[in-house]
N, C-alpha and C positions, 0 to 999 in steps of 0.2 A: 519286647522291642527296646532298642537303645537309641543312640544318636539323639536327634532333636526331640524325640518322644520323651526323653528323660528330662526335658526342660520345658515344662508346661507353658511358661510365660512366652517363650519364643514360638512355640507351636501355635499358641492362641493367636499371636500376631500374624503368623504365616497364613492362617485361614480366616482372617478377619474380613475377607471379601464377601462373605455370605450375607444374604438378607434373611436373617433368622426369623423375623416376624412373618415374612412372606412364605417361608418354608413351613412354618407351623400352621399358617392359613391353609396351605395345601394339605397337610396332614389332617386337619379338622374337616376339610371338605371331603377327603377320602373317607373319613369315619362316617360322616353324614350320608354319603352316597353309597358306600360299599359295605359298611358295617352291618352285621346282622343282629339287631337287637341291642347294640351298644352305642346308640347315639348319645347317651348320657355318660360317655366315658369320662372318668375323672382321675385316672392313674396311668402313668407312662413309664416305660423302661427304655433307656438309651444303652445300646450295646456298643462297646468300644467308645465310651463316653468322652475319653480324653479330658480336656479342661472344662467340660460341661458348658459349652456355649449356648445350649438351649435351656438351661436351668431357669434363668430369670424369666424368659418368655412363657414357658409352661407354668411356672409358679404364678405369674401374673394372671394367667387364664384359669387358675383354680385347680390345676392338676397336682397330684402327689407324684413326686419325681424320684425314680430309682436309676442310678447309674452303675454300670458294670464295666470294669476294665481290668486288664492283667498287669497294669503298671502301678507300682506303689507310689511313684511320683505324681501321676495323674490323679490317683484316688486322694492323696493327701491334699493336692491343690484344690480339687473339687470340694472336699469337705470344708476347707478353709473358706472357699467362695460362698458356700451355703451358710456358714457361720457368720460371715461378714454381712450377709443380707438377711440374717435372721430367718432362714428357710429350713424347715425340717425335712431334709432330703435323706434318702438312704443310699449308701455307696457300698459296693461289694467288689473286692478284688477276686476275680474269677476268670477262668479260661472260657472264652466264648464257645468253644466246642463242647463243653460239658459243664453245665451249671444248674443250680436249683434256687428258686425264689421261695421264701416262706409264705408269701401271699401272691395271688395272681394279679395281673395288671390288665388294663383295658386297651392298651396300645403299646407297640414296640417299634423301634426303628434303629437302623445302623447307618451312619452318615459317612460321606467322603470316601467311598471305596474301602471301608475298613474291615471288610469281611475277609480276614486273614485266616484261611483254612488251607490245609495241604492235601486234601483228598476228598473224594465223594463220601467216604465213610465219615470223615470229620464234618462234612456238610450235613449228612443225615443226623449225626449226633447233635449238631448245633440246632437244627430245626426241631428235633425232639425236645431239646431243652427249652427253646422259645415256645413251642407248642404247650408244654407243661406250664409255662409261666403266664400264658394268656387265657383270658376268659373266652369260652366258645363264641364264635361270631365276630371276634375282634381282629384287627389288622396288624400286619408286620410289614413295614416299608424299608426297603434297602436301597440306599443311594449309591449308584455305581456298582462295581464288582462283577457285572456280567459282561462278557467279552463279545459284544455285538459285531465289531469289525472282523473278528476271527483270526487270532494268532498273528497280529501285525506288531511291528516295532512302534514305539511311541516315545515322545519327549514333550513334557510340559514344564514350563518355568514361568515364574512371576515374582513380583517384588511388592512387599507391603510395608508400610511405615506407620508406626504409632509413637507419637512423642519423639524422643531422641533415638528410637530403635528402628532400624530397617532390617527386614528379613528377606533374603533372596532364597527362593525355594525351587528346586529342580528335581523332577522325578522322571526317570527313564525306565522303559521296559523293553526287554529283548527276549523273544521266544527262544527257549532252549530245547524243548521237546514238544513239537506240535501235536503228536499223537496223544500224549498225556496232558497237553495243555499246561505245560510248566513254563514259567517265565522268570528270567533274572531281572530283579528290580533294584535299581540304584537310586538312592535319595541323597542329594547334596544340599545342605543348608548353610548359608553364609549370613552371619549376624553381625551388624555394625552398630555399636552403641557407644556410650561415653567411655567405656573401658577398652575400646578397640574393636578389632575384627576377629570373630571366631568362626571356624568352619567345622561342621559335623557331616560325616559321611557314613552311610550304612548300606548294606547290601543284603538282599533276601532272595531265596527262590520260593516262588509262590505258585499256587495252582489257580488258573483262571477257569471260569465256567461259561461254556457256550450256552446260549439261551435255551435251546432244546434240552440239553443235558440238565441244566438247573431246574427247568420246569418239571422234567421227569422225576428228579429226586424230590422236589418239593411236593408234588402231587402224590408221591408214594408215602408221604408223611401225613401229618394232621392238617395240612394246608391245601387250599385250592388257589390256583393262580387267577388273580383278578385282572391284571394288565401291567403293561410297561408304558411309562409316560416320561417324556424328556423335559428337563429343566423345571421340574416341579410345576407342571402345567398339564391339567387334564385335557386341554385342547390340543396337545401334541402327543398323540399315541406314537410309540416308537415305530410301529409298522408303517406309518406315513412319513417317516423321516429317513434321510439318507444316513446309513451307518457311520460314514466318516464325518458327518456333521453333528453327531450327537454330542451334547454337552455334559449333562448329568442325568442319565436315564435312571428312573426310579422304578423298582419292582414293587408291586402291591400284592401281598398275599393275605388270604383270609383264613383264620383258624376255624376249622369245621367243628 
């Protein structure tokens, strides 16, 4: 990926709205409730880790952290963050569709709709790679990426400020092939700082995954589907929410 993704500092500010501590609380609750024999989980893999916003929180809770991303800029940024905080984290520049970890971990997650895959075959390969990376009975949580509304256009925009830097972020999606669930995605980022205003624009064609399709592919791999929950809240099963009102639905899978 290019555009703002090649600028980790700006990207980190754009997504600074997250309550990372609360999200990690959710992950740990899922592990305790749904993990099969891994309640003492102490290692975690973040897929498409970007600037590693979860690194410090997981480290403070005693987890060994591994981050995987296909961007050299993000990997370099994350390595430097770990070094600055004296954290022994592992970072790998890999394609999420096909990767290998030298040692298994006890939990994996992918945040912010970052499951960028272009086909069901790529999804199968991705799940095979994650399955090989996880200890049996452990969980894989995916934030977003499942198309619950079903092939609709969308536009989301927001503004975040940190210090003297303001980042305006806009992501638009327009279906291009409903049958194959292909969507044209446009991301526009405007950054205003002491040096002036900079605009980054990028476009992609991505595949979205319907819930039934995703579940079928997942359960044909090494995973079983535990559930879907909105807004990092086990009290909000997606089945009880209006599709158009979903905020950040989280998929919970368990490695068999």
